[in-house]
Biopython code that builds the backbone (N, CA, C, O; Angstrom):
import numpy as np
from Bio.PDB.StructureBuilder import StructureBuilder

atoms = [
    (1, "MET", "N", (45.814, 198.687, 75.178)),
    (1, "MET", "CA", (46.995, 197.966, 75.618)),
    (1, "MET", "C", (47.631, 197.722, 74.560)),
    (1, "MET", "O", (47.279, 197.294, 73.461)),
    (2, "SER", "N", (48.991, 198.155, 75.158)),
    (2, "SER", "CA", (50.173, 198.106, 74.090)),
    (2, "SER", "C", (50.501, 196.657, 73.707)),
    (2, "SER", "O", (50.226, 195.787, 74.535)),
    (3, "ILE", "N", (51.068, 196.301, 72.522)),
    (3, "ILE", "CA", (51.577, 194.950, 72.499)),
    (3, "ILE", "C", (52.608, 194.394, 73.546)),
    (3, "ILE", "O", (52.744, 193.181, 73.707)),
    (4, "PHE", "N", (53.227, 195.195, 74.152)),
    (4, "PHE", "CA", (53.977, 194.873, 75.231)),
    (4, "PHE", "C", (53.302, 194.151, 76.225)),
    (4, "PHE", "O", (53.596, 192.990, 76.507)),
    (5, "GLY", "N", (52.373, 194.818, 76.790)),
    (5, "GLY", "CA", (51.196, 194.443, 78.004)),
    (5, "GLY", "C", (50.844, 193.038, 77.628)),
    (5, "GLY", "O", (50.901, 192.107, 78.432)),
    (6, "LYS", "N", (50.357, 192.878, 75.960)),
    (6, "LYS", "CA", (49.475, 191.562, 75.530)),
    (6, "LYS", "C", (51.001, 190.285, 75.600)),
    (6, "LYS", "O", (50.734, 189.115, 75.876)),
    (7, "ILE", "N", (51.941, 190.544, 75.426)),
    (7, "ILE", "CA", (52.863, 189.761, 75.377)),
    (7, "ILE", "C", (53.350, 189.457, 77.007)),
    (7, "ILE", "O", (53.704, 188.383, 77.492)),
    (8, "THR", "N", (53.273, 190.358, 77.448)),
    (8, "THR", "CA", (53.646, 189.830, 78.988)),
    (8, "THR", "C", (52.655, 189.485, 79.914)),
    (8, "THR", "O", (52.950, 189.092, 81.043)),
    (9, "GLY", "N", (51.502, 189.601, 79.522)),
    (9, "GLY", "CA", (50.348, 189.186, 80.355)),
    (9, "GLY", "C", (49.803, 190.566, 81.170)),
    (9, "GLY", "O", (48.886, 190.413, 81.978)),
    (10, "LEU", "N", (50.346, 191.852, 80.964)),
    (10, "LEU", "CA", (50.012, 192.342, 81.570)),
    (10, "LEU", "C", (48.864, 193.204, 81.689)),
    (10, "LEU", "O", (48.820, 194.028, 82.603)),
    (11, "ASP", "N", (47.861, 193.085, 80.789)),
    (11, "ASP", "CA", (46.551, 192.842, 80.487)),
    (11, "ASP", "C", (45.614, 192.410, 81.248)),
    (11, "ASP", "O", (44.504, 192.936, 81.173)),
    (12, "ARG", "N", (45.815, 191.552, 81.980)),
    (12, "ARG", "CA", (45.048, 190.783, 82.940)),
    (12, "ARG", "C", (45.592, 190.833, 84.471)),
    (12, "ARG", "O", (46.676, 191.239, 84.890)),
    (13, "ASP", "N", (44.320, 190.206, 85.269)),
    (13, "ASP", "CA", (44.661, 190.401, 86.863)),
    (13, "ASP", "C", (46.146, 189.333, 86.868)),
    (13, "ASP", "O", (46.498, 188.304, 86.291)),
    (14, "ILE", "N", (46.698, 190.252, 87.851)),
    (14, "ILE", "CA", (48.100, 189.473, 88.038)),
    (14, "ILE", "C", (48.082, 189.173, 89.704)),
    (14, "ILE", "O", (47.449, 189.869, 90.498)),
    (15, "PHE", "N", (48.878, 188.037, 90.065)),
    (15, "PHE", "CA", (48.957, 187.692, 91.392)),
    (15, "PHE", "C", (50.517, 187.610, 92.018)),
    (15, "PHE", "O", (51.423, 187.232, 91.275)),
    (16, "GLY", "N", (50.740, 187.906, 93.139)),
    (16, "GLY", "CA", (52.342, 188.047, 93.578)),
    (16, "GLY", "C", (52.267, 186.860, 94.645)),
    (16, "GLY", "O", (51.313, 186.695, 95.405)),
    (17, "LEU", "N", (53.278, 186.148, 94.598)),
    (17, "LEU", "CA", (53.286, 184.933, 95.537)),
    (17, "LEU", "C", (54.919, 185.127, 96.051)),
    (17, "LEU", "O", (55.929, 185.205, 95.352)),
    (18, "ASP", "N", (54.777, 185.176, 97.559)),
    (18, "ASP", "CA", (56.488, 185.226, 98.115)),
    (18, "ASP", "C", (56.492, 184.092, 99.093)),
    (18, "ASP", "O", (55.604, 184.186, 99.940)),
    (19, "VAL", "N", (57.257, 183.058, 99.186)),
    (19, "VAL", "CA", (57.360, 181.915, 100.127)),
    (19, "VAL", "C", (58.467, 182.147, 100.696)),
    (19, "VAL", "O", (59.555, 182.158, 100.120)),
    (20, "GLY", "N", (58.260, 182.370, 101.981)),
    (20, "GLY", "CA", (59.488, 182.938, 102.738)),
    (20, "GLY", "C", (59.767, 181.669, 104.061)),
    (20, "GLY", "O", (59.011, 180.733, 104.321)),
    (21, "HIS", "N", (60.685, 181.906, 104.537)),
    (21, "HIS", "CA", (61.077, 180.888, 105.865)),
    (21, "HIS", "C", (59.935, 181.141, 106.688)),
    (21, "HIS", "O", (59.737, 179.976, 107.034)),
    (22, "GLU", "N", (59.116, 181.739, 107.209)),
    (22, "GLU", "CA", (58.076, 182.042, 108.343)),
    (22, "GLU", "C", (56.508, 182.169, 107.916)),
    (22, "GLU", "O", (55.497, 181.905, 108.567)),
    (23, "SER", "N", (56.715, 182.823, 106.169)),
    (23, "SER", "CA", (55.260, 183.252, 105.756)),
    (23, "SER", "C", (55.266, 182.673, 104.480)),
    (23, "SER", "O", (56.288, 182.184, 103.999)),
    (24, "ILE", "N", (53.883, 182.704, 103.743)),
    (24, "ILE", "CA", (53.636, 182.809, 102.405)),
    (24, "ILE", "C", (52.660, 184.263, 102.329)),
    (24, "ILE", "O", (51.630, 184.361, 102.996)),
    (25, "LYS", "N", (53.028, 185.085, 101.645)),
    (25, "LYS", "CA", (52.522, 186.413, 101.349)),
    (25, "LYS", "C", (51.899, 186.312, 99.839)),
    (25, "LYS", "O", (52.617, 185.884, 98.936)),
    (26, "VAL", "N", (50.775, 186.647, 99.623)),
    (26, "VAL", "CA", (49.956, 186.539, 98.562)),
    (26, "VAL", "C", (49.277, 188.305, 98.136)),
    (26, "VAL", "O", (48.802, 189.028, 99.011)),
    (27, "VAL", "N", (49.343, 188.585, 97.144)),
    (27, "VAL", "CA", (48.697, 189.774, 96.406)),
    (27, "VAL", "C", (48.401, 189.709, 95.229)),
    (27, "VAL", "O", (49.021, 189.204, 94.294)),
    (28, "GLN", "N", (47.074, 190.419, 95.269)),
    (28, "GLN", "CA", (46.497, 190.340, 93.764)),
    (28, "GLN", "C", (46.244, 191.906, 93.377)),
    (28, "GLN", "O", (45.823, 192.715, 94.202)),
    (29, "LEU", "N", (46.574, 192.261, 91.923)),
    (29, "LEU", "CA", (46.371, 193.339, 91.442)),
    (29, "LEU", "C", (45.665, 193.473, 90.126)),
    (29, "LEU", "O", (45.933, 192.693, 89.212)),
    (30, "LYS", "N", (44.731, 194.472, 89.979)),
    (30, "LYS", "CA", (43.667, 194.504, 88.758)),
    (30, "LYS", "C", (43.921, 195.623, 88.142)),
    (30, "LYS", "O", (44.027, 196.700, 88.729)),
    (31, "LYS", "N", (44.063, 195.432, 86.664)),
    (31, "LYS", "CA", (44.490, 196.864, 85.852)),
    (31, "LYS", "C", (43.192, 197.701, 85.806)),
    (31, "LYS", "O", (42.103, 197.221, 85.491)),
    (32, "ALA", "N", (43.411, 199.077, 86.169)),
    (32, "ALA", "CA", (42.633, 199.810, 85.958)),
    (32, "ALA", "C", (42.968, 201.050, 85.017)),
    (32, "ALA", "O", (43.420, 202.093, 85.489)),
    (33, "GLY", "N", (42.808, 200.939, 84.141)),
    (33, "GLY", "CA", (43.040, 202.423, 83.060)),
    (33, "GLY", "C", (44.920, 201.977, 83.084)),
    (33, "GLY", "O", (45.399, 200.843, 83.069)),
    (34, "SER", "N", (45.508, 203.039, 83.117)),
    (34, "SER", "CA", (46.838, 202.725, 83.071)),
    (34, "SER", "C", (47.794, 202.256, 84.020)),
    (34, "SER", "O", (48.951, 201.902, 83.793)),
    (35, "LEU", "N", (46.950, 202.305, 85.532)),
    (35, "LEU", "CA", (47.632, 201.672, 86.649)),
    (35, "LEU", "C", (46.897, 200.455, 87.197)),
    (35, "LEU", "O", (45.925, 200.003, 86.592)),
    (36, "PHE", "N", (47.396, 199.850, 88.468)),
    (36, "PHE", "CA", (46.990, 198.817, 88.998)),
    (36, "PHE", "C", (46.247, 199.285, 90.124)),
    (36, "PHE", "O", (46.517, 200.335, 90.707)),
    (37, "ARG", "N", (45.144, 198.378, 90.491)),
    (37, "ARG", "CA", (44.077, 198.540, 91.917)),
    (37, "ARG", "C", (44.649, 197.276, 92.488)),
    (37, "ARG", "O", (44.818, 196.192, 91.930)),
    (38, "LEU", "N", (44.915, 197.650, 93.732)),
    (38, "LEU", "CA", (45.024, 196.435, 94.656)),
    (38, "LEU", "C", (43.616, 195.507, 95.063)),
    (38, "LEU", "O", (42.779, 195.834, 95.904)),
    (39, "LYS", "N", (43.609, 194.482, 94.369)),
    (39, "LYS", "CA", (42.372, 193.676, 94.871)),
    (39, "LYS", "C", (42.200, 192.505, 95.870)),
    (39, "LYS", "O", (41.088, 192.001, 96.030)),
    (40, "SER", "N", (43.280, 192.070, 96.539)),
    (40, "SER", "CA", (43.464, 191.563, 97.593)),
    (40, "SER", "C", (44.640, 191.165, 97.930)),
    (40, "SER", "O", (45.485, 190.958, 97.059)),
    (41, "TYR", "N", (44.930, 190.969, 99.374)),
    (41, "TYR", "CA", (46.452, 190.509, 99.720)),
    (41, "TYR", "C", (46.444, 190.022, 101.314)),
    (41, "TYR", "O", (45.647, 190.453, 102.147)),
    (42, "GLY", "N", (47.217, 189.292, 101.506)),
    (42, "GLY", "CA", (47.244, 188.170, 102.664)),
    (42, "GLY", "C", (48.642, 188.030, 103.169)),
    (42, "GLY", "O", (49.624, 188.340, 102.495)),
    (43, "ASP", "N", (48.698, 187.506, 104.491)),
    (43, "ASP", "CA", (49.889, 186.718, 104.819)),
    (43, "ASP", "C", (49.701, 185.458, 105.787)),
    (43, "ASP", "O", (49.604, 185.664, 106.996)),
    (44, "SER", "N", (49.648, 184.131, 105.267)),
    (44, "SER", "CA", (49.663, 183.128, 105.878)),
    (44, "SER", "C", (50.766, 182.441, 106.519)),
    (44, "SER", "O", (51.785, 182.482, 105.829)),
    (45, "PRO", "N", (50.913, 181.704, 107.828)),
    (45, "PRO", "CA", (52.003, 180.974, 108.083)),
    (45, "PRO", "C", (52.575, 180.046, 107.001)),
    (45, "PRO", "O", (51.912, 179.709, 106.020)),
    (46, "CYS", "N", (53.612, 179.721, 107.186)),
    (46, "CYS", "CA", (54.453, 179.051, 106.099)),
    (46, "CYS", "C", (54.849, 177.800, 107.136)),
    (46, "CYS", "O", (55.281, 178.065, 108.258)),
    (47, "PRO", "N", (54.662, 176.331, 106.659)),
    (47, "PRO", "CA", (54.746, 175.306, 107.312)),
    (47, "PRO", "C", (56.112, 175.443, 108.211)),
    (47, "PRO", "O", (57.048, 176.073, 107.719)),
    (48, "LYS", "N", (56.227, 174.949, 109.327)),
    (48, "LYS", "CA", (57.721, 174.884, 110.199)),
    (48, "LYS", "C", (58.747, 174.438, 109.012)),
    (48, "LYS", "O", (58.632, 173.394, 108.370)),
    (49, "GLU", "N", (59.625, 175.274, 108.859)),
    (49, "GLU", "CA", (60.972, 175.329, 108.389)),
    (49, "GLU", "C", (61.053, 174.606, 107.211)),
    (49, "GLU", "O", (61.880, 173.711, 107.039)),
    (50, "PRO", "N", (60.028, 175.039, 106.188)),
    (50, "PRO", "CA", (59.844, 174.343, 104.816)),
    (50, "PRO", "C", (61.077, 174.532, 103.966)),
    (50, "PRO", "O", (60.863, 174.195, 102.802)),
    (51, "PHE", "N", (62.251, 174.951, 104.181)),
    (51, "PHE", "CA", (63.489, 174.703, 103.314)),
    (51, "PHE", "C", (64.702, 174.145, 104.282)),
    (51, "PHE", "O", (64.983, 174.545, 105.411)),
    (52, "SER", "N", (65.276, 173.208, 103.588)),
    (52, "SER", "CA", (66.726, 172.959, 103.965)),
    (52, "SER", "C", (67.644, 173.656, 103.334)),
    (52, "SER", "O", (67.349, 174.633, 102.645)),
    (53, "LYS", "N", (69.022, 173.176, 103.523)),
    (53, "LYS", "CA", (69.905, 174.096, 102.987)),
    (53, "LYS", "C", (69.826, 173.877, 101.447)),
    (53, "LYS", "O", (70.083, 174.866, 100.760)),
    (54, "ASP", "N", (69.553, 172.888, 100.906)),
    (54, "ASP", "CA", (69.414, 173.005, 99.378)),
    (54, "ASP", "C", (68.078, 172.591, 98.717)),
    (54, "ASP", "O", (67.925, 172.637, 97.496)),
    (55, "SER", "N", (67.150, 172.198, 99.551)),
    (55, "SER", "CA", (66.039, 171.705, 98.881)),
    (55, "SER", "C", (64.668, 172.331, 99.555)),
    (55, "SER", "O", (64.832, 173.302, 100.294)),
    (56, "ILE", "N", (63.597, 171.939, 99.391)),
    (56, "ILE", "CA", (62.250, 171.985, 99.989)),
    (56, "ILE", "C", (61.944, 170.783, 100.719)),
    (56, "ILE", "O", (61.781, 169.718, 100.124)),
    (57, "LYS", "N", (61.855, 170.887, 101.981)),
    (57, "LYS", "CA", (61.862, 169.805, 103.142)),
    (57, "LYS", "C", (60.353, 168.775, 102.746)),
    (57, "LYS", "O", (60.411, 167.546, 102.789)),
    (58, "ASP", "N", (59.255, 169.422, 102.426)),
    (58, "ASP", "CA", (57.982, 168.615, 102.333)),
    (58, "ASP", "C", (56.980, 169.609, 101.259)),
    (58, "ASP", "O", (56.142, 170.461, 101.553)),
    (59, "LYS", "N", (57.488, 169.070, 99.802)),
    (59, "LYS", "CA", (56.801, 169.853, 98.995)),
    (59, "LYS", "C", (55.232, 169.959, 98.830)),
    (59, "LYS", "O", (54.542, 170.928, 98.512)),
    (60, "LYS", "N", (54.837, 168.474, 99.191)),
    (60, "LYS", "CA", (53.599, 168.363, 99.296)),
    (60, "LYS", "C", (53.137, 169.578, 100.519)),
    (60, "LYS", "O", (52.355, 170.509, 100.324)),
    (61, "GLU", "N", (53.728, 169.320, 101.564)),
    (61, "GLU", "CA", (52.942, 170.358, 102.675)),
    (61, "GLU", "C", (53.027, 171.488, 102.562)),
    (61, "GLU", "O", (52.266, 172.188, 103.230)),
    (62, "LEU", "N", (54.249, 172.267, 101.426)),
    (62, "LEU", "CA", (54.233, 173.415, 100.946)),
    (62, "LEU", "C", (53.435, 173.680, 99.921)),
    (62, "LEU", "O", (53.406, 174.858, 99.564)),
    (63, "SER", "N", (52.776, 172.913, 99.347)),
    (63, "SER", "CA", (52.118, 173.566, 97.990)),
    (63, "SER", "C", (50.654, 173.348, 98.716)),
    (63, "SER", "O", (49.791, 174.163, 98.390)),
    (64, "ILE", "N", (50.324, 172.431, 99.573)),
    (64, "ILE", "CA", (48.757, 172.924, 100.581)),
    (64, "ILE", "C", (48.882, 173.947, 101.057)),
    (64, "ILE", "O", (47.987, 174.725, 100.725)),
    (65, "ALA", "N", (49.947, 174.530, 102.025)),
    (65, "ALA", "CA", (49.769, 175.736, 102.580)),
    (65, "ALA", "C", (49.864, 177.021, 101.629)),
    (65, "ALA", "O", (49.530, 178.160, 101.955)),
    (66, "ILE", "N", (50.408, 176.605, 100.337)),
    (66, "ILE", "CA", (50.485, 177.823, 99.316)),
    (66, "ILE", "C", (49.042, 177.945, 98.793)),
    (66, "ILE", "O", (48.522, 179.040, 98.581)),
    (67, "LYS", "N", (48.300, 176.538, 98.557)),
    (67, "LYS", "CA", (46.805, 176.978, 98.059)),
    (67, "LYS", "C", (45.845, 177.168, 98.942)),
    (67, "LYS", "O", (44.729, 177.541, 98.582)),
    (68, "LYS", "N", (46.159, 176.933, 100.235)),
    (68, "LYS", "CA", (45.139, 177.576, 101.354)),
    (68, "LYS", "C", (45.548, 179.019, 101.527)),
    (68, "LYS", "O", (44.581, 179.777, 101.602)),
    (69, "ALA", "N", (46.768, 179.611, 101.612)),
    (69, "ALA", "CA", (46.795, 181.019, 101.384)),
    (69, "ALA", "C", (46.128, 181.595, 100.096)),
    (69, "ALA", "O", (45.592, 182.690, 100.267)),
    (70, "VAL", "N", (46.063, 181.111, 98.939)),
    (70, "VAL", "CA", (45.420, 181.345, 97.249)),
    (70, "VAL", "C", (43.944, 181.578, 98.237)),
    (70, "VAL", "O", (43.417, 182.658, 98.505)),
    (71, "THR", "N", (43.579, 180.446, 98.581)),
    (71, "THR", "CA", (41.937, 180.572, 98.759)),
    (71, "THR", "C", (41.409, 181.131, 99.805)),
    (71, "THR", "O", (40.216, 181.408, 99.677)),
    (72, "ASP", "N", (42.042, 181.467, 101.092)),
    (72, "ASP", "CA", (41.979, 181.933, 102.163)),
    (72, "ASP", "C", (42.140, 183.420, 101.630)),
    (72, "ASP", "O", (41.268, 184.107, 102.160)),
    (73, "HIS", "N", (42.874, 184.106, 100.843)),
    (73, "HIS", "CA", (42.763, 185.453, 100.680)),
    (73, "HIS", "C", (41.928, 186.058, 99.211)),
    (73, "HIS", "O", (41.894, 187.192, 98.734)),
    (74, "ARG", "N", (41.377, 184.930, 98.819)),
    (74, "ARG", "CA", (40.450, 185.057, 97.649)),
    (74, "ARG", "C", (41.290, 185.474, 96.465)),
    (74, "ARG", "O", (41.082, 186.520, 95.849)),
    (75, "ILE", "N", (42.159, 184.693, 96.200)),
    (75, "ILE", "CA", (42.959, 185.273, 94.963)),
    (75, "ILE", "C", (42.272, 184.306, 93.863)),
    (75, "ILE", "O", (42.071, 183.092, 93.840)),
    (76, "SER", "N", (41.983, 185.414, 92.915)),
    (76, "SER", "CA", (41.690, 184.863, 91.633)),
    (76, "SER", "C", (42.372, 184.610, 90.297)),
    (76, "SER", "O", (41.931, 183.729, 89.559)),
    (77, "ALA", "N", (43.114, 185.125, 90.053)),
    (77, "ALA", "CA", (43.981, 185.508, 88.939)),
    (77, "ALA", "C", (44.994, 184.517, 88.655)),
    (77, "ALA", "O", (45.703, 184.100, 89.571)),
    (78, "LYS", "N", (45.120, 184.124, 87.532)),
    (78, "LYS", "CA", (45.956, 182.950, 86.867)),
    (78, "LYS", "C", (47.314, 183.402, 86.835)),
    (78, "LYS", "O", (48.228, 182.589, 86.976)),
    (79, "GLN", "N", (47.517, 184.526, 86.677)),
    (79, "GLN", "CA", (48.702, 185.272, 86.121)),
    (79, "GLN", "C", (49.497, 185.411, 87.153)),
    (79, "GLN", "O", (49.048, 186.113, 88.060)),
    (80, "LEU", "N", (50.809, 184.842, 87.333)),
    (80, "LEU", "CA", (51.675, 184.705, 88.553)),
    (80, "LEU", "C", (52.939, 185.379, 88.541)),
    (80, "LEU", "O", (53.635, 185.390, 87.526)),
    (81, "VAL", "N", (53.336, 186.035, 89.781)),
    (81, "VAL", "CA", (54.796, 186.712, 89.529)),
    (81, "VAL", "C", (54.889, 186.362, 90.964)),
    (81, "VAL", "O", (54.092, 186.533, 91.886)),
    (82, "SER", "N", (56.418, 185.668, 90.905)),
    (82, "SER", "CA", (56.836, 185.212, 92.348)),
    (82, "SER", "C", (58.283, 185.466, 92.627)),
    (82, "SER", "O", (59.141, 185.748, 91.789)),
    (83, "ALA", "N", (58.453, 185.317, 94.036)),
    (83, "ALA", "CA", (59.643, 185.969, 94.525)),
    (83, "ALA", "C", (60.523, 184.540, 95.210)),
    (83, "ALA", "O", (60.019, 183.772, 96.029)),
    (84, "LEU", "N", (61.773, 184.434, 94.713)),
    (84, "LEU", "CA", (62.611, 183.351, 95.728)),
    (84, "LEU", "C", (63.509, 183.882, 96.378)),
    (84, "LEU", "O", (63.938, 184.995, 96.073)),
    (85, "PRO", "N", (64.101, 182.984, 97.699)),
    (85, "PRO", "CA", (64.759, 183.516, 98.681)),
    (85, "PRO", "C", (66.116, 183.648, 97.957)),
    (85, "PRO", "O", (66.398, 182.848, 97.064)),
    (86, "GLU", "N", (66.980, 184.651, 98.322)),
    (86, "GLU", "CA", (67.965, 184.819, 97.716)),
    (86, "GLU", "C", (69.058, 183.827, 97.722)),
    (86, "GLU", "O", (69.858, 183.665, 96.801)),
    (87, "SER", "N", (69.015, 182.927, 99.262)),
    (87, "SER", "CA", (70.069, 181.763, 98.787)),
    (87, "SER", "C", (69.888, 180.849, 98.071)),
    (87, "SER", "O", (70.673, 179.909, 98.198)),
    (88, "TYR", "N", (68.715, 180.731, 96.958)),
    (88, "TYR", "CA", (68.196, 179.664, 96.265)),
    (88, "TYR", "C", (68.516, 180.317, 94.855)),
    (88, "TYR", "O", (68.309, 179.609, 93.869)),
    (89, "VAL", "N", (68.962, 181.495, 94.683)),
    (89, "VAL", "CA", (69.097, 182.108, 93.216)),
    (89, "VAL", "C", (70.505, 182.018, 93.112)),
    (89, "VAL", "O", (71.218, 182.158, 94.105)),
    (90, "PHE", "N", (71.078, 181.734, 91.681)),
    (90, "PHE", "CA", (72.327, 182.093, 91.556)),
    (90, "PHE", "C", (72.417, 182.774, 90.085)),
    (90, "PHE", "O", (71.685, 182.617, 89.108)),
    (91, "SER", "N", (73.571, 183.588, 90.265)),
    (91, "SER", "CA", (73.841, 184.051, 88.922)),
    (91, "SER", "C", (75.173, 183.856, 88.373)),
    (91, "SER", "O", (76.114, 183.918, 89.164)),
    (92, "LYS", "N", (75.406, 183.625, 87.123)),
    (92, "LYS", "CA", (76.700, 183.452, 86.381)),
    (92, "LYS", "C", (76.802, 184.258, 85.426)),
    (92, "LYS", "O", (75.961, 184.463, 84.551)),
    (93, "ILE", "N", (78.218, 184.932, 85.601)),
    (93, "ILE", "CA", (78.435, 185.636, 84.166)),
    (93, "ILE", "C", (78.915, 184.795, 83.221)),
    (93, "ILE", "O", (79.401, 183.732, 83.608)),
    (94, "ILE", "N", (78.878, 185.088, 81.853)),
    (94, "ILE", "CA", (79.140, 184.615, 81.077)),
    (94, "ILE", "C", (79.605, 185.530, 79.743)),
    (94, "ILE", "O", (79.194, 186.647, 79.429)),
    (95, "GLN", "N", (80.659, 184.636, 79.024)),
    (95, "GLN", "CA", (81.414, 185.593, 78.009)),
    (95, "GLN", "C", (80.770, 185.276, 76.907)),
    (95, "GLN", "O", (81.049, 184.106, 76.645)),
    (96, "MET", "N", (79.891, 185.817, 75.953)),
    (96, "MET", "CA", (79.568, 185.719, 74.523)),
    (96, "MET", "C", (80.477, 186.544, 73.453)),
    (96, "MET", "O", (81.129, 187.519, 73.826)),
    (97, "PRO", "N", (80.482, 186.101, 72.110)),
    (97, "PRO", "CA", (80.779, 186.657, 71.244)),
    (97, "PRO", "C", (80.224, 187.889, 70.906)),
    (97, "PRO", "O", (80.606, 188.482, 69.897)),
]
sb = StructureBuilder()
sb.init_structure("model")
sb.init_model(0)
sb.init_chain("A")
sb.init_seg("    ")
for serial, (resi, resn, name, xyz) in enumerate(atoms, 1):
    if name == "N":
        sb.init_residue(resn, " ", resi, " ")
    sb.init_atom(name, np.array(xyz, "f"), 0.0, 1.0, " ", f" {name:<3s}", serial, name[0])
structure = sb.get_structure()
């Protein structure tokens, strides 16, 4: 593994988490030589309307649903890559010298 792989954690198993308005998607990859192999994946229902306009409605209920999805789909990796809904992400251009 290259130094880049060690710094970024790509030499370990990785799991992806996508929390959407209707479902929680999880996927786990395992390093196999220079490629990654699919180890596990799944799609679980999300609590009803988990997000309000500017926040998470019930953080505890959502965290329980995420834990259940990880357990149900046998995700064992500790390294996480996550996705956020576009409406909750913002960008700003700043001028630098």
